[in-house]
Structure formats: C-alpha cells, structure tokens
ROPA-113921 format. One record per residue: residue number from 1; residue in three letters; z, x, y of N, C-alpha, C in turn. Coordinates in Angstrom, 3 decimals. Atoms other than C-alpha are relative to their C-alpha. Layout:
BEGIN
+-----+-----+----------+----------+----------+----------+----------+----------+----------+----------+----------+
|   k |   r |     n_up |   n_east |  n_north |    ca_up |  ca_east | ca_north |     c_up |   c_east |  c_north |
+-----+-----+----------+----------+----------+----------+----------+----------+----------+----------+----------+
| NUM | ALA |        Z |        X |        Y |        Z |        X |        Y |        Z |        X |        Y |
...
+-----+-----+----------+----------+----------+----------+----------+----------+----------+----------+----------+
! end
This chain:
BEGIN
+-----+-----+----------+----------+----------+----------+----------+----------+----------+----------+----------+
|   k |   r |     n_up |   n_east |  n_north |    ca_up |  ca_east | ca_north |     c_up |   c_east |  c_north |
+-----+-----+----------+----------+----------+----------+----------+----------+----------+----------+----------+
|   1 | UNK |    0.060 |   -1.176 |   -0.838 |  -31.839 |  -68.350 |   21.009 |   -1.106 |   -0.205 |    1.032 |
|   2 | UNK |    1.001 |    0.187 |   -1.037 |  -33.651 |  -68.518 |   24.339 |   -0.993 |    1.153 |    0.000 |
|   3 | UNK |    1.045 |   -1.010 |   -0.054 |  -36.821 |  -66.562 |   25.064 |    0.468 |    1.279 |    0.676 |
|   4 | UNK |   -0.421 |   -1.151 |   -0.782 |  -35.041 |  -64.239 |   27.491 |    1.193 |    0.740 |   -0.583 |
|   5 | UNK |   -1.158 |   -0.648 |    0.601 |  -32.171 |  -63.279 |   25.196 |   -0.395 |    1.347 |   -0.579 |
|   6 | UNK |    0.236 |   -1.340 |    0.521 |  -32.050 |  -59.559 |   24.436 |    0.418 |    0.047 |   -1.457 |
|   7 | UNK |   -0.275 |   -0.014 |    1.427 |  -32.279 |  -59.082 |   20.667 |    0.308 |    1.403 |   -0.528 |
|   8 | UNK |   -0.250 |   -1.361 |    0.454 |  -31.712 |  -55.342 |   20.539 |    1.463 |    0.175 |   -0.377 |
|   9 | UNK |   -1.357 |   -0.278 |    0.464 |  -28.676 |  -54.036 |   18.686 |    0.724 |    0.956 |    0.951 |
|  10 | UNK |   -0.580 |   -1.027 |   -0.867 |  -28.127 |  -51.143 |   21.129 |   -0.616 |   -0.053 |    1.394 |
|  11 | UNK |    0.486 |   -0.128 |   -1.367 |  -28.427 |  -50.706 |   24.865 |   -0.867 |    1.252 |    0.107 |
|  12 | UNK |    0.914 |   -1.124 |   -0.158 |  -31.257 |  -48.393 |   25.941 |    0.341 |    0.807 |    1.248 |
|  13 | UNK |   -0.158 |   -0.892 |   -1.137 |  -30.951 |  -45.384 |   28.226 |   -1.393 |    0.332 |    0.512 |
|  14 | UNK |    1.299 |   -0.282 |   -0.607 |  -33.933 |  -45.133 |   30.583 |   -0.037 |    1.409 |    0.546 |
|  15 | UNK |    0.020 |   -1.408 |   -0.389 |  -34.119 |  -41.353 |   30.642 |   -1.021 |    0.708 |   -0.867 |
|  16 | UNK |    1.032 |   -0.704 |    0.752 |  -36.952 |  -39.050 |   29.631 |    0.558 |    1.253 |   -0.668 |
|  17 | UNK |   -0.286 |   -1.215 |    0.751 |  -36.486 |  -36.412 |   26.951 |   -1.287 |    0.439 |   -0.672 |
|  18 | UNK |    1.168 |   -0.512 |    0.707 |  -39.098 |  -34.155 |   25.398 |    0.106 |   -0.372 |   -1.475 |
|  19 | UNK |    0.050 |    0.397 |    1.405 |  -40.177 |  -35.293 |   21.939 |   -1.241 |    0.628 |   -0.636 |
|  20 | UNK |    1.120 |   -0.467 |    0.815 |  -42.351 |  -33.588 |   19.315 |   -0.219 |   -1.044 |   -1.088 |
|  21 | UNK |    0.344 |    1.064 |    0.936 |  -44.157 |  -36.128 |   17.140 |   -0.986 |    0.533 |   -1.041 |
|  22 | UNK |    0.935 |   -0.278 |    1.090 |  -45.805 |  -35.613 |   13.741 |   -0.112 |   -1.250 |   -0.850 |
|  23 | UNK |    0.141 |    1.096 |    0.954 |  -47.262 |  -38.264 |   11.487 |    0.650 |    0.448 |   -1.303 |
|  24 | UNK |   -0.781 |   -0.338 |    1.189 |  -45.034 |  -38.345 |    8.399 |   -0.823 |   -0.308 |   -1.252 |
|  25 | UNK |    0.815 |    0.100 |    1.215 |  -47.596 |  -37.835 |    5.634 |   -0.065 |    1.383 |   -0.629 |
|  26 | UNK |    0.017 |   -1.261 |    0.732 |  -47.878 |  -35.154 |    2.972 |   -1.324 |    0.717 |    0.220 |
|  27 | UNK |   -1.147 |   -0.878 |   -0.259 |  -48.102 |  -32.259 |    3.640 |    0.366 |   -0.024 |    1.483 |
|  28 | UNK |   -0.488 |    0.161 |   -1.373 |  -45.985 |  -32.647 |    6.786 |   -0.296 |    1.229 |    0.863 |
|  29 | UNK |    0.235 |   -1.229 |   -0.787 |  -46.454 |  -28.995 |    7.835 |   -1.414 |    0.083 |    0.541 |
|  30 | UNK |    1.390 |   -0.079 |   -0.452 |  -50.201 |  -29.479 |    8.160 |   -0.317 |   -1.009 |    1.103 |
|  31 | UNK |    0.228 |    0.999 |   -1.042 |  -49.826 |  -32.367 |   10.628 |    0.141 |    0.643 |    1.381 |
|  32 | UNK |   -0.085 |   -0.572 |   -1.347 |  -50.467 |  -31.551 |   14.278 |    1.219 |   -0.553 |    0.726 |
|  33 | UNK |   -1.151 |    0.394 |   -0.814 |  -47.535 |  -31.669 |   16.681 |   -0.523 |   -0.550 |    1.317 |
|  34 | UNK |    0.342 |    0.631 |   -1.268 |  -47.952 |  -34.043 |   19.609 |    1.238 |    0.093 |    0.886 |
|  35 | UNK |   -1.127 |   -0.154 |   -0.927 |  -45.729 |  -33.139 |   22.554 |   -0.086 |   -1.102 |    1.043 |
|  36 | UNK |   -0.034 |    1.116 |   -0.947 |  -44.663 |  -36.057 |   24.717 |    1.422 |   -0.154 |    0.531 |
|  37 | UNK |   -1.348 |    0.344 |   -0.439 |  -41.651 |  -37.652 |   26.380 |    0.273 |   -1.451 |   -0.378 |
|  38 | UNK |   -0.360 |    1.396 |    0.226 |  -39.737 |  -40.804 |   25.655 |    0.205 |   -0.671 |    1.354 |
|  39 | UNK |   -0.225 |    0.804 |   -1.205 |  -39.484 |  -43.578 |   28.229 |    1.455 |   -0.457 |    0.033 |
|  40 | UNK |   -1.411 |    0.365 |    0.138 |  -36.134 |  -44.799 |   26.937 |    0.424 |    0.274 |   -1.430 |
|  41 | UNK |   -0.541 |   -0.358 |    1.304 |  -33.854 |  -44.155 |   23.993 |    1.285 |   -0.781 |   -0.246 |
|  42 | UNK |   -1.251 |    0.632 |    0.416 |  -31.067 |  -45.873 |   22.063 |    0.371 |    0.591 |   -1.353 |
|  43 | UNK |   -0.346 |   -0.489 |    1.338 |  -29.157 |  -45.078 |   18.864 |   -0.884 |   -0.597 |   -1.106 |
|  44 | UNK |    0.844 |    0.639 |    1.005 |  -31.642 |  -47.351 |   17.069 |   -1.458 |    0.417 |    0.036 |
|  45 | UNK |    1.393 |   -0.410 |   -0.105 |  -34.926 |  -45.878 |   18.301 |   -0.352 |    0.382 |    1.419 |
|  46 | UNK |    0.423 |   -0.383 |   -1.340 |  -36.996 |  -45.028 |   21.334 |   -1.396 |   -0.512 |    0.295 |
|  47 | UNK |    1.320 |    0.396 |   -0.454 |  -40.093 |  -45.830 |   23.342 |   -0.708 |    1.255 |    0.475 |
|  48 | UNK |    0.789 |   -1.183 |   -0.321 |  -42.771 |  -43.124 |   23.547 |   -1.234 |   -0.374 |    0.798 |
|  49 | UNK |    1.290 |    0.145 |   -0.669 |  -45.756 |  -42.717 |   25.845 |   -0.902 |    1.096 |   -0.556 |
|  50 | UNK |    0.908 |   -0.935 |    0.664 |  -48.690 |  -41.118 |   24.028 |   -1.451 |   -0.298 |    0.346 |
|  51 | UNK |    1.452 |    0.207 |   -0.091 |  -52.436 |  -40.614 |   24.404 |   -0.553 |   -0.415 |   -1.355 |
|  52 | UNK |    0.443 |    0.287 |    1.361 |  -52.788 |  -40.852 |   20.608 |    0.465 |   -1.390 |   -0.428 |
|  53 | UNK |   -0.323 |    1.327 |    0.507 |  -52.802 |  -44.189 |   18.838 |    0.645 |    0.107 |   -1.377 |
|  54 | UNK |   -0.602 |    0.166 |    1.318 |  -50.515 |  -45.018 |   15.925 |    0.021 |   -1.491 |   -0.303 |
|  55 | UNK |   -0.038 |    1.393 |    0.424 |  -50.367 |  -48.228 |   13.928 |    1.425 |   -0.432 |   -0.314 |
|  56 | UNK |   -1.285 |    0.551 |    0.421 |  -47.382 |  -50.491 |   13.386 |    0.158 |    0.294 |   -1.489 |
|  57 | UNK |   -0.271 |   -0.355 |    1.386 |  -45.787 |  -49.331 |   10.136 |   -0.157 |    1.486 |   -0.287 |
|  58 | UNK |    0.127 |   -1.449 |    0.201 |  -46.768 |  -45.651 |   10.530 |    1.377 |    0.650 |    0.050 |
|  59 | UNK |   -1.238 |   -0.779 |    0.008 |  -43.956 |  -43.219 |    9.743 |   -0.240 |    1.285 |    0.778 |
|  60 | UNK |    0.098 |   -1.187 |   -0.839 |  -43.315 |  -40.362 |   12.168 |    1.212 |    0.892 |   -0.196 |
|  61 | UNK |   -1.123 |   -0.932 |   -0.085 |  -41.196 |  -37.232 |   12.178 |    0.139 |    0.359 |    1.478 |
|  62 | UNK |   -0.257 |   -0.255 |   -1.412 |  -39.611 |  -36.822 |   15.605 |    1.014 |    1.119 |    0.157 |
|  63 | UNK |   -0.994 |   -0.970 |   -0.416 |  -37.859 |  -33.840 |   17.113 |    0.332 |   -0.325 |    1.447 |
|  64 | UNK |   -0.451 |    0.405 |   -1.334 |  -35.857 |  -35.067 |   20.119 |    0.728 |    1.171 |    0.638 |
|  65 | UNK |   -0.619 |   -1.134 |   -0.703 |  -35.008 |  -32.286 |   22.584 |    0.934 |   -0.564 |    1.074 |
|  66 | UNK |   -0.995 |    0.604 |   -0.880 |  -31.772 |  -33.376 |   24.257 |    1.017 |    1.071 |    0.394 |
|  67 | UNK |   -0.937 |   -1.042 |   -0.428 |  -29.995 |  -30.662 |   26.266 |    1.442 |   -0.512 |    0.020 |
|  68 | UNK |   -1.421 |    0.332 |   -0.022 |  -26.223 |  -30.726 |   25.731 |    0.478 |   -0.893 |   -1.123 |
|  69 | UNK |   -0.429 |    0.933 |    1.049 |  -26.204 |  -32.976 |   22.667 |    0.975 |    0.641 |   -0.974 |
|  70 | UNK |   -0.869 |   -0.643 |    1.000 |  -24.441 |  -30.389 |   20.502 |    1.477 |   -0.073 |    0.351 |
|  71 | UNK |   -1.422 |    0.136 |   -0.325 |  -21.198 |  -30.787 |   22.441 |    0.581 |   -1.308 |   -0.520 |
|  72 | UNK |   -0.451 |    1.247 |    0.607 |  -21.031 |  -34.255 |   20.876 |   -0.047 |    0.070 |   -1.526 |
|  73 | UNK |    0.142 |   -0.207 |    1.441 |  -21.684 |  -32.845 |   17.395 |    1.338 |    0.439 |   -0.583 |
|  74 | UNK |   -1.302 |   -0.344 |    0.574 |  -18.700 |  -32.513 |   15.037 |    0.124 |    1.429 |   -0.537 |
|  75 | UNK |   -0.074 |   -1.335 |    0.601 |  -19.575 |  -28.954 |   13.936 |    0.829 |    0.958 |    0.844 |
|  76 | UNK |   -0.831 |   -1.009 |   -0.651 |  -17.367 |  -25.984 |   14.783 |   -0.820 |    0.873 |    0.943 |
|  77 | UNK |    0.792 |   -0.981 |   -0.733 |  -20.190 |  -23.777 |   16.068 |   -0.561 |   -0.517 |    1.317 |
|  78 | UNK |    0.518 |    0.547 |   -1.248 |  -21.077 |  -26.107 |   18.940 |    0.546 |    0.727 |    1.215 |
|  79 | UNK |   -0.632 |   -0.716 |   -1.107 |  -18.716 |  -24.082 |   21.149 |   -0.824 |    1.219 |    0.397 |
|  80 | UNK |    0.706 |   -1.256 |   -0.232 |  -20.931 |  -21.007 |   20.808 |   -1.478 |   -0.187 |    0.335 |
|  81 | UNK |    1.419 |    0.242 |   -0.180 |  -24.307 |  -22.657 |   21.364 |   -0.357 |   -0.234 |    1.461 |
|  82 | UNK |    0.550 |    0.274 |   -1.318 |  -26.417 |  -22.759 |   24.491 |   -0.430 |   -1.469 |    0.049 |
|  83 | UNK |    0.435 |    1.393 |   -0.106 |  -27.298 |  -26.197 |   25.822 |   -1.522 |   -0.124 |   -0.056 |
|  84 | UNK |    1.466 |    0.025 |    0.119 |  -30.967 |  -25.203 |   25.667 |   -0.399 |   -0.116 |   -1.466 |
|  85 | UNK |    0.574 |    0.104 |    1.350 |  -33.111 |  -25.946 |   22.612 |    0.872 |   -0.754 |   -0.986 |
|  86 | UNK |   -0.786 |    0.840 |    0.902 |  -30.753 |  -28.548 |   21.180 |   -0.832 |   -1.225 |   -0.339 |
|  87 | UNK |    0.871 |    1.097 |    0.402 |  -32.491 |  -31.208 |   19.158 |    0.576 |   -0.800 |   -1.156 |
|  88 | UNK |   -0.309 |    0.895 |    1.109 |  -32.190 |  -34.069 |   16.713 |   -1.334 |   -0.293 |   -0.684 |
|  89 | UNK |    1.209 |    0.323 |    0.760 |  -34.756 |  -34.574 |   13.945 |    0.204 |   -1.346 |   -0.680 |
|  90 | UNK |   -0.098 |    1.352 |    0.561 |  -35.466 |  -38.113 |   12.806 |   -1.325 |   -0.404 |   -0.629 |
|  91 | UNK |    1.173 |    0.689 |    0.529 |  -37.874 |  -40.056 |   10.652 |    0.063 |   -1.410 |    0.586 |
|  92 | UNK |    0.031 |    1.302 |   -0.673 |  -38.967 |  -43.219 |   12.428 |   -1.240 |   -0.778 |   -0.427 |
|  93 | UNK |    1.127 |    0.880 |    0.300 |  -41.270 |  -46.184 |   11.941 |   -0.495 |   -0.652 |    1.278 |
|  94 | UNK |    0.603 |    0.667 |   -1.151 |  -43.680 |  -47.537 |   14.540 |    0.166 |   -1.511 |   -0.170 |
|  95 | UNK |   -0.223 |    1.446 |    0.063 |  -42.659 |  -51.130 |   15.297 |   -0.764 |   -0.764 |    1.082 |
|  96 | UNK |    0.722 |    0.658 |   -1.093 |  -44.678 |  -51.812 |   18.457 |   -0.969 |    0.983 |    0.620 |
|  97 | UNK |    1.009 |   -0.812 |   -0.674 |  -47.858 |  -50.483 |   20.081 |   -0.606 |   -0.836 |    1.119 |
|  98 | UNK |    0.590 |    0.677 |   -1.155 |  -48.979 |  -51.473 |   23.591 |   -0.927 |    0.973 |    0.717 |
|  99 | UNK |    0.957 |   -0.805 |   -0.759 |  -52.085 |  -50.120 |   25.343 |    0.362 |   -0.088 |    1.472 |
| 100 | UNK |   -0.328 |   -0.068 |   -1.431 |  -51.279 |  -48.986 |   28.907 |   -1.004 |    0.937 |    0.670 |
| 101 | UNK |    1.034 |   -0.856 |   -0.600 |  -54.428 |  -47.737 |   30.653 |   -0.582 |    0.918 |   -1.059 |
| 102 | UNK |    0.499 |   -0.991 |    0.960 |  -55.412 |  -44.507 |   28.890 |    1.025 |    0.343 |   -1.052 |
| 103 | UNK |   -1.099 |   -0.362 |    0.894 |  -52.059 |  -44.250 |   27.117 |    0.430 |   -1.177 |   -0.864 |
| 104 | UNK |   -0.642 |    1.013 |    0.836 |  -50.086 |  -46.129 |   24.489 |    1.508 |    0.135 |    0.160 |
| 105 | UNK |   -1.459 |    0.005 |    0.105 |  -46.441 |  -47.127 |   24.610 |    0.310 |   -0.409 |   -1.426 |
| 106 | UNK |   -0.264 |    0.197 |    1.425 |  -45.117 |  -46.875 |   21.085 |    1.507 |   -0.100 |   -0.214 |
| 107 | UNK |   -1.400 |    0.218 |    0.324 |  -41.767 |  -48.354 |   20.096 |    0.254 |    0.392 |   -1.447 |
| 108 | UNK |   -0.342 |   -0.424 |    1.359 |  -40.149 |  -46.729 |   17.071 |    1.465 |   -0.273 |   -0.278 |
| 109 | UNK |   -1.400 |    0.131 |    0.419 |  -36.994 |  -47.425 |   15.103 |    0.301 |    1.144 |   -0.956 |
| 110 | UNK |   -0.410 |   -1.094 |    0.873 |  -35.068 |  -44.668 |   13.388 |    0.230 |   -0.523 |   -1.415 |
| 111 | UNK |   -0.217 |    0.320 |    1.405 |  -35.177 |  -44.788 |    9.593 |    0.982 |    0.960 |   -0.640 |
| 112 | UNK |   -0.829 |   -1.024 |    0.621 |  -33.446 |  -41.523 |    8.739 |    0.347 |    1.075 |    1.013 |
| 113 | UNK |   -0.530 |   -1.047 |   -0.869 |  -31.280 |  -39.227 |   10.852 |    1.251 |    0.513 |   -0.701 |
| 114 | UNK |   -1.240 |   -0.519 |    0.578 |  -28.596 |  -36.869 |    9.542 |    1.182 |   -0.696 |    0.664 |
| 115 | UNK |   -1.135 |    0.777 |   -0.483 |  -25.289 |  -38.693 |    9.892 |    0.688 |    0.653 |    1.194 |
| 116 | UNK |   -0.668 |   -0.683 |   -1.113 |  -23.659 |  -36.051 |   12.121 |   -0.872 |    0.013 |    1.251 |
| 117 | UNK |    0.914 |    0.033 |   -1.143 |  -26.756 |  -35.930 |   14.333 |   -0.025 |   -1.387 |    0.637 |
| 118 | UNK |    0.014 |    1.361 |   -0.539 |  -26.801 |  -39.729 |   14.672 |    1.292 |   -0.273 |    0.772 |
| 119 | UNK |   -1.271 |    0.197 |   -0.706 |  -23.105 |  -39.746 |   15.601 |   -0.007 |    0.725 |    1.350 |
| 120 | UNK |    0.084 |   -0.749 |   -1.256 |  -23.743 |  -37.055 |   18.229 |   -0.917 |   -0.726 |    0.993 |
| 121 | UNK |    0.917 |    0.747 |   -0.854 |  -26.703 |  -39.031 |   19.596 |    0.681 |   -1.247 |    0.559 |
| 122 | UNK |   -0.707 |    1.207 |   -0.427 |  -24.620 |  -42.209 |   19.734 |    1.028 |    0.327 |    1.093 |
| 123 | UNK |   -1.029 |   -0.381 |   -0.989 |  -21.734 |  -40.482 |   21.578 |   -0.641 |    0.446 |    1.310 |
| 124 | UNK |    0.704 |   -0.478 |   -1.186 |  -24.141 |  -38.759 |   23.974 |   -0.533 |   -1.180 |    0.812 |
| 125 | UNK |    0.574 |    1.148 |   -0.703 |  -25.921 |  -42.024 |   24.812 |    1.057 |   -0.898 |    0.622 |
| 126 | UNK |   -1.075 |    0.839 |   -0.564 |  -22.692 |  -43.985 |   25.285 |    0.587 |    0.652 |    1.244 |
| 127 | UNK |   -0.522 |   -0.732 |   -1.162 |  -21.429 |  -41.278 |   27.669 |   -0.970 |   -0.129 |    1.173 |
| 128 | UNK |    1.004 |    0.121 |   -1.050 |  -24.701 |  -41.374 |   29.629 |   -0.055 |   -1.422 |    0.567 |
| 129 | UNK |    0.055 |    1.396 |   -0.459 |  -24.685 |  -45.175 |   29.791 |    1.232 |   -0.378 |    0.823 |
| 130 | UNK |   -1.209 |    0.237 |   -0.813 |  -21.114 |  -45.143 |   31.160 |   -0.204 |    0.419 |    1.435 |
| 131 | UNK |    0.259 |   -0.523 |   -1.340 |  -22.400 |  -43.184 |   34.162 |   -0.805 |   -0.986 |    0.845 |
| 132 | UNK |    0.905 |    0.918 |   -0.724 |  -24.813 |  -45.981 |   35.095 |    0.759 |   -1.188 |    0.552 |
+-----+-----+----------+----------+----------+----------+----------+----------+----------+----------+----------+
! end
C-alpha cells in the first residue's frame, strides 16, 4: 500500500454540525458538556475542533445535531417531527489528537450508536455526498 492511499472505510463529508461532547466516565451526568462543531463526518466517526484536550483512547459521549436526519430514520413518527433539534447520540473513542494553534483537532471513531440512528446517519451522509 502506498503512502498516499486512503485507508478510511467511509468517505467523509466536509460539513459542520453542532456537537455536544462529554467525557464518558462515571457518573456521565456530572461531566461538563463541551459545545463544538465537527470539521467533517462519516458513518465511522468524525473530526472535532476543540479547545479542550483529550487523549487517544478516551471515550466520549457525543450528541450530533443534524437538522433533517429524522427523515432518514425508519420510525413512523418522523413524519410529524420538526427538522429542528434532531440528533444522534453516540459513544466514540479518540483515535487522533493534533494541536492546531490554540485548538485541538480530535479524530474519533464511533463505538456504539443505536442501529436505526446509524442507518439514518449513513443514508443522510450518502445523500449529502451525492450532491457533491
């Protein structure tokens, strides 16, 4: 495999979405919420820009705010929902940390996402990537 070969399983969408981040340690409710945005996202994970530092291997709880994602969800009630305040909750692991000036770029891979939510995320991202 050459040095320039892309090793990612999924194509990334370079689009910012709001993300709430909590360190995944007990008790989770007592952890502070860090509000940020992602730089890019794929069905396998995302790249975050944060002021706070995390270590490779840290587990995070993420709430991804993605307007319109529920129309890709298999549930019946999606017809009645507003496109505002739609989100996906995931547990992720930090796999990369890069210092960028005062900020950090943190690459995470998803470890646990509800199956229906992951399918909706996958369909949403594939639809968005078709537009490019």
